[in-house]
N, C-alpha and C positions, 0 to 999 in steps of 0.2 A: 517143441521149439517151432516158432513161426518161420515159414519159408517166405522170405521177403520177395523172392522172384515172382510169387503168385500175384503181386501187386505192381508188377512192372509193365511198361508199355501201355499204360491206360491213356491212350491218345484221345479219347473222346471227353475226358474230364479236363477242366480249365487248369492252366499252369499258374496256379495262385494258391496261397495258403488256405488250408481247409477251414481255418477260423474265419476267413473273409467269406467263404461260401456259406458257412453256417449263419453268420451275422446277417448276410444279405437275405437269407431265407427265414430269418427270425427263428432259427432252430438251435437247440442246445443238447449237447451230448450228456448222457447221464453218467458216463464213465470219466473219472478224473484222469487227466492226461499229464504225462511227464514231458511230452514234446513241446517245444517252444511255440509261440503264437505264429511263428513264420513257417512252421512245418507244412509240407505239401500234403495233398490228399493221400497219396500213396504212403507217405511216412506215417500219417495218423492211422490209416487202415492197418499197417503192420503192427502198431502198438495196440490197437483195439483187438486184433486177432490174437495177439499174445495174451490178452486179458479176457479172451472168450466173450467179448462184447458184441455179439452177433447183431443185436437189434440196433445198436449205435452204428455199426458198420452199414447195415441196410439203410439207415436214415441218411448217413453221409453220402452214400452212393446215390440215393434218390434225389438228393439236392445238388449233386455234382454232375449228373448226366444231362445232356441236352434234352430239351422238352420232348422232341420226337422220340428219341431213344428211351427215355424214362417212361413215356406213355406206353411204348411197346412192351417194356418190362412189366408194366402193371397189367397189360393185357395177357401176357403169358401167365402171370400169377392168377388172374381171374379165370383163365381156362382151366387151371388146376382145381378150381372149386366147383366146377360144373359136373354133376354126376354123368356118368357114361350114358349116352343116349338121350339126355335131356337137351331141350332146345337152348340154343345160344341166346342170351338176353339181348334185346335191341340195343341197350346202352353199350354193351361190349362190342357188338357188331359195328356200331357207329364210330366208336373209338378206333377200332382196327381199320375201318375205312379211311379215317383221317390220317392214320400212320402211313397207310399204303399210298395215299394221294393227298398230302396236306394242301389246304386251300379253303377259301371262304365257303364253298358249298359243303364240303364234308365237315367243316367245323360248325356250320350252322345245323347240320343234322345231328352232330354230337351234342350240341347245346339243347336242341329239341329232345333228344333222348334223355339228357340229364334232367331236363324239366319234367318229363312225363314218367320217369321211371318210378316203380312202386317202392315203398319203404323197405321191402324185403330184398330188393335187388342191390346187393352190395357191389356188383360190377359197375354201378353208376359212378364209382370213383374213377374209372377208366374214362368215361365220357366227360367227367369234370376236368380231368387233366387235359383232354383234347380241347375242351371248351376254353380253358384259360391259357392255352398254349402261347398266345402272343402277348401275354402280360395284361389282358383285359378280361372282363367278365364274359366276353363272347363277341360274336360278330354283330353287324348292324348297329342298332341304337346302343347296345351294350359296350361297343368299342370306347364310349366316352368314359367308362368307368374302370379304373385299374383293379386287377385281381389282387387279393392279399399277397403279401410277400411270401414266397415259397409255396404258392398254392399248388402249382403243378407237382412238385416234388413231394409235398404233403399228401396229395391225393394218391400218388403212386405208392408212397410209403404205407399209407393206409391200407391199400389193396394188398400189399405184400404181407401186412400183419394179418389181414383176414385169412389169406392163404396159409400163412405160417401156423396159425393157431386153429384151423378148421378141424384138425384131427390131432388130439393130444398124443397119440401113439406115433405120429409121423412128424412131430415137430423138428426133431434133429435132422431127419432126411430132407424135409421141406426147407428147413433153413439153409442147409448146405447147397440145395438146388437154387434157391433164390439168390444166394450170394454168388455162386458160380455163374448164373446167368447174367447178373449185373456186371461182374468182371469181364465176361465175354463180350457184352455189349460195349463196355468201356474200352475194350481193345479194338473195337471196330467190327465185331462179330454180330451174329443175328440173335444170339441168346437162345436159339432153338436147340437146346440140349436136354437130356434126360439123365437120370442116375441109374446106373446098372446096380440093382439091389444086391446081386450076388458078390460083385467085386467092389462095391462102394466106389465106383469110378464114374466119371462123366463121359458121355458120348453123344454124338449128333442125334437129334430126334428124327425119326423116320416119318413122323406124322406131318401132314400138310395142313397148316392153319388156313381156314377159309371162312 
């Protein structure tokens, strides 16, 4: 049975129907809903949780969180995909720098990292989210061009899917972690949490992201 309290106090998501958020982002849930069109984001999340529709939950949260918060969520997911000891890709570093200090300078660097990233660097999705954060394709001359509807949330959701399916043996664990992080961020938290494999519970991460 779904614990509805898990989806309470989501202060960072808009107080409007989930259907409106999804329409604005040009996003469509794959799970048929019984909830009315006026249902809130939390109400839809409760129903999706009861139907084990994890991917739809992640997509809805990706399009519901503010751009800075959802970009950070994507960065956390990207960190999970980097092998221990491997260098952090420039695209991810640039996206994190924008999250820490949003502004034209950091957004310009994120756009540059987005443009120069290799085809193998999937963390480029984080730089994409930061680049499109103000609703345009980037700073400077790109400010004259609107980003596609839902571009930031779509990039963050894409990064979450990369993390989710990186290791088939870890899909369930990674899915729970991605969801819990998004909900923590939606409540105003940092999302810096990990799963205790022994107890299957979540706890604050002791790692410092830099």
